[in-house]
N, C-alpha and C positions, 0 to 999 in steps of 0.2 A: 727367578726375580725381576720386581716392577720395576720401571726404571720410572723416575722421577722426576719433575719437568723443575724449570728452575724456579722460584720466587718471579722475576716479572713475565718470563714466556706465561706463569698461570695465567697473571695480571692482565696482560695481552688480549687473552684466546674470554676472558670472562670481559673487558672491554669492549670486546670484539661486539659478541652478542651480547649483547644490554644495548649497544648499538644498533646490534641490525635489528631487534625485537623494537628501538623507538620508531626506527624508519617504517620496516610495518606498520606498527600500532597507527602512524600520520598513515598512513595509504590506506587507512581501514578508516579512517572515522565520516568521508565521505557517505561511506557506507551505514554508517549509524548512525548518518543525525536525522533525524526527530523532532515533527514541527508537530505543537499542539493542534488541537481544530479548530479553538477558535483566534491562531496566529493566520490560519490557511483560509478559513470560511466564516463563512458572510450568516447568523445564522434569522438575520431578517429576512433573504434572498432566501424561500425555499422552493424548489426546481421540484420538478415533475414530469417523464420524457418518457412517452414505450417508439420501442429500436429493437434492433434485432445485436446482439455482441456483435462484435467482429472480433476484437483481440481480451486477452486471457494475458498478465502477468500475475503468479501466483510465487510471491516473496512476499524476503520479511520488508520492511515495520511491516507496509499495509498490500495490502493486494491493490490492481488496479483492473479495473478491465474496463472497456473502451464498449461504445455503442451507438448505431446510426442508426443517426432519428430523421426521420422524413417529417418537413410542416404539408403545410393543405396545398403548398403549389410543386409540392413533388422532389425541394429542393436538399440532400440531403448533409447532417450534419454531422461528426462524427464528436458524442463525446466522452468524457474522460471523469472516471470514477472511484475515487480510493473510498477503502474500506477497506473491514477493520483485518490485527492479521492474524494467517491460514488458521493456525493454532487454534483463535478462542471461534475463525468461524468453523472452525471442524468439531467442536464442540460444541455449537449450538445444532448441528446434521445439516451444516453450507459445505459439501465436500464442489473441488475441484470441479468436476466432473457436470454440478448444475450449471456450470456455468460456461458453457463451452460455444465457441465461434460458432453461428446458427440460432443460438438457443435466444425468442420471443420473453421482452421483458417488459416492466412497466417500474421505473426507479423514481424514488426520491429522496432528498437531502436536500443540499441548502450547497448554494455555486460558491467558487474559493471569487475570494478576492481580486482577485486583481480582473476578475470579469471577462475570464477568458472561461471555456466550452467547457471548466472544468468542477466540480462540486463533488460532494461527498454520495456514499452512497448509501445511504441510513438503512432502507427498506428498499429490498427487490422483491414486486410481485410474477410469478411465471402467468404462463396465459390460462393451465390447467388452474388457475386459483390462488392454487401452493404462495404460501409469502415467507420470504427469506430475511431477519434480521443482517443489515450483515454492515453496516454500520461499524465504529471503533466504541467502545463500551464506551469513553468522553463524550461522540456523541452520542447513543444514545442517554446520556443524564437528563432529567429537566431541566431547565434552563431557567438559573436565581435572579 
Protein backbone atom coordinates (compact mmCIF):
# COMPACT_ATOMS: atom_id res chain seq x y z
CA UNK A 1 0.00 0.00 0.00
CA UNK A 2 1.32 3.46 -0.94
CA UNK A 3 1.99 5.84 1.85
CA UNK A 4 0.27 9.15 1.19
CA UNK A 5 2.07 12.35 2.06
CA UNK A 6 0.32 14.91 4.14
CA UNK A 7 -0.84 18.00 2.28
CA UNK A 8 1.57 20.44 4.04
CA UNK A 9 4.53 18.16 3.30
CA UNK A 10 3.53 17.87 -0.39
CA UNK A 11 3.17 21.64 -0.71
CA UNK A 12 6.55 22.14 0.91
CA UNK A 13 8.18 19.83 -1.67
CA UNK A 14 6.44 21.62 -4.52
CA UNK A 15 7.61 24.98 -3.16
CA UNK A 16 11.17 23.66 -2.87
CA UNK A 17 11.15 22.39 -6.49
CA UNK A 18 9.70 25.67 -7.80
CA UNK A 19 12.31 27.63 -5.84
CA UNK A 20 15.14 25.45 -7.16
CA UNK A 21 13.92 25.91 -10.74
CA UNK A 22 13.70 29.67 -10.22
CA UNK A 23 17.31 29.78 -9.00
CA UNK A 24 18.50 27.68 -11.92
CA UNK A 25 16.58 29.92 -14.32
CA UNK A 26 18.25 33.04 -12.95
CA UNK A 27 21.69 31.50 -13.20
CA UNK A 28 21.18 30.65 -16.86
CA UNK A 29 20.12 34.17 -17.93
CA UNK A 30 23.67 35.39 -18.71
CA UNK A 31 24.26 32.36 -20.91
CA UNK A 32 21.11 33.14 -22.86
CA UNK A 33 21.75 36.87 -23.16
CA UNK A 34 21.81 37.99 -26.75
CA UNK A 35 22.21 41.35 -28.40
CA UNK A 36 21.23 42.36 -31.88
CA UNK A 37 23.76 43.10 -34.61
CA UNK A 38 22.81 46.81 -34.54
CA UNK A 39 23.41 47.01 -30.79
CA UNK A 40 26.98 45.70 -31.05
CA UNK A 41 28.36 46.55 -34.49
CA UNK A 42 28.54 49.67 -36.66
CA UNK A 43 27.52 49.24 -40.33
CA UNK A 44 29.40 52.49 -41.05
CA UNK A 45 32.73 50.92 -40.03
CA UNK A 46 33.46 47.99 -42.34
CA UNK A 47 36.62 45.97 -41.69
CA UNK A 48 38.60 43.54 -43.77
CA UNK A 49 41.62 41.81 -42.27
CA UNK A 50 43.94 39.01 -43.33
CA UNK A 51 45.49 36.80 -40.71
CA UNK A 52 45.76 33.43 -39.02
CA UNK A 53 43.02 31.95 -36.86
CA UNK A 54 44.30 31.49 -33.31
CA UNK A 55 41.19 30.31 -31.46
CA UNK A 56 37.66 29.10 -32.15
CA UNK A 57 34.71 29.11 -29.73
CA UNK A 58 32.04 27.00 -31.45
CA UNK A 59 29.16 27.71 -29.02
CA UNK A 60 25.68 29.22 -28.97
CA UNK A 61 24.30 31.81 -29.33
CA UNK A 62 27.12 32.87 -31.73
CA UNK A 63 30.51 31.41 -32.48
CA UNK A 64 33.59 33.55 -31.96
CA UNK A 65 36.89 33.11 -33.74
CA UNK A 66 40.10 35.04 -33.22
CA UNK A 67 42.60 36.07 -35.88
CA UNK A 68 46.17 37.36 -35.50
CA UNK A 69 46.66 40.18 -37.98
CA UNK A 70 50.15 41.48 -38.80
CA UNK A 71 50.52 45.10 -39.96
CA UNK A 72 53.20 46.52 -42.30
CA UNK A 73 55.62 47.00 -39.39
CA UNK A 74 55.20 43.41 -38.18
CA UNK A 75 53.07 44.29 -35.16
CA UNK A 76 50.48 41.58 -34.46
CA UNK A 77 46.98 42.45 -33.28
CA UNK A 78 44.44 39.82 -32.30
CA UNK A 79 40.91 40.43 -33.63
CA UNK A 80 37.79 38.71 -32.33
CA UNK A 81 34.96 37.99 -34.76
CA UNK A 82 31.41 37.14 -33.83
CA UNK A 83 29.62 34.96 -36.35
CA UNK A 84 26.34 33.10 -36.67
CA UNK A 85 25.20 30.26 -34.42
CA UNK A 86 26.68 26.79 -35.01
CA UNK A 87 23.43 25.37 -36.40
CA UNK A 88 23.06 28.14 -38.99
CA UNK A 89 26.69 27.84 -40.06
CA UNK A 90 26.44 24.05 -40.36
CA UNK A 91 23.39 24.43 -42.62
CA UNK A 92 25.47 26.79 -44.79
CA UNK A 93 28.21 24.18 -45.05
CA UNK A 94 30.59 25.88 -42.60
CA UNK A 95 31.94 23.34 -40.15
CA UNK A 96 34.07 23.68 -37.05
CA UNK A 97 36.91 22.01 -38.97
CA UNK A 98 36.92 24.89 -41.51
CA UNK A 99 37.96 27.43 -38.86
CA UNK A 100 40.74 25.63 -37.03
CA UNK A 101 43.69 27.53 -35.52
CA UNK A 102 46.47 27.95 -38.07
CA UNK A 103 44.09 28.57 -40.98
CA UNK A 104 44.88 31.74 -42.95
CA UNK A 105 41.77 33.76 -43.78
CA UNK A 106 40.50 37.13 -44.92
CA UNK A 107 37.57 38.20 -42.78
CA UNK A 108 35.17 41.02 -43.66
CA UNK A 109 32.56 42.44 -41.36
CA UNK A 110 31.77 45.49 -39.28
CA UNK A 111 33.70 46.86 -36.31
CA UNK A 112 32.32 46.79 -32.79
CA UNK A 113 30.69 50.03 -31.66
CA UNK A 114 32.95 50.11 -28.59
CA UNK A 115 36.02 50.56 -30.85
CA UNK A 116 37.69 47.35 -29.66
CA UNK A 117 39.38 44.90 -31.99
CA UNK A 118 36.14 42.95 -32.22
CA UNK A 119 33.92 42.81 -35.26
CA UNK A 120 31.18 40.85 -36.90
CA UNK A 121 32.55 38.10 -39.07
CA UNK A 122 30.24 38.36 -42.07
CA UNK A 123 32.39 36.59 -44.62
CA UNK A 124 35.52 34.46 -44.53
CA UNK A 125 37.69 33.81 -47.57
CA UNK A 126 40.23 31.00 -47.36
CA UNK A 127 43.65 30.92 -49.08
CA UNK A 128 42.33 28.58 -51.79
CA UNK A 129 39.63 31.13 -52.71
CA UNK A 130 36.69 29.39 -51.02
CA UNK A 131 34.29 31.82 -49.42
CA UNK A 132 31.98 31.18 -46.47
CA UNK A 133 29.17 33.40 -45.22
CA UNK A 134 29.66 33.27 -41.47
CA UNK A 135 27.60 36.25 -40.40
CA UNK A 136 24.37 35.96 -38.50
CA UNK A 137 21.21 36.19 -40.56
CA UNK A 138 20.66 39.71 -39.19
CA UNK A 139 24.05 40.92 -40.39
CA UNK A 140 23.57 39.61 -43.90
CA UNK A 141 20.28 41.48 -44.42
CA UNK A 142 20.52 44.58 -46.63
CA UNK A 143 20.68 47.98 -44.96
CA UNK A 144 17.36 49.82 -45.16
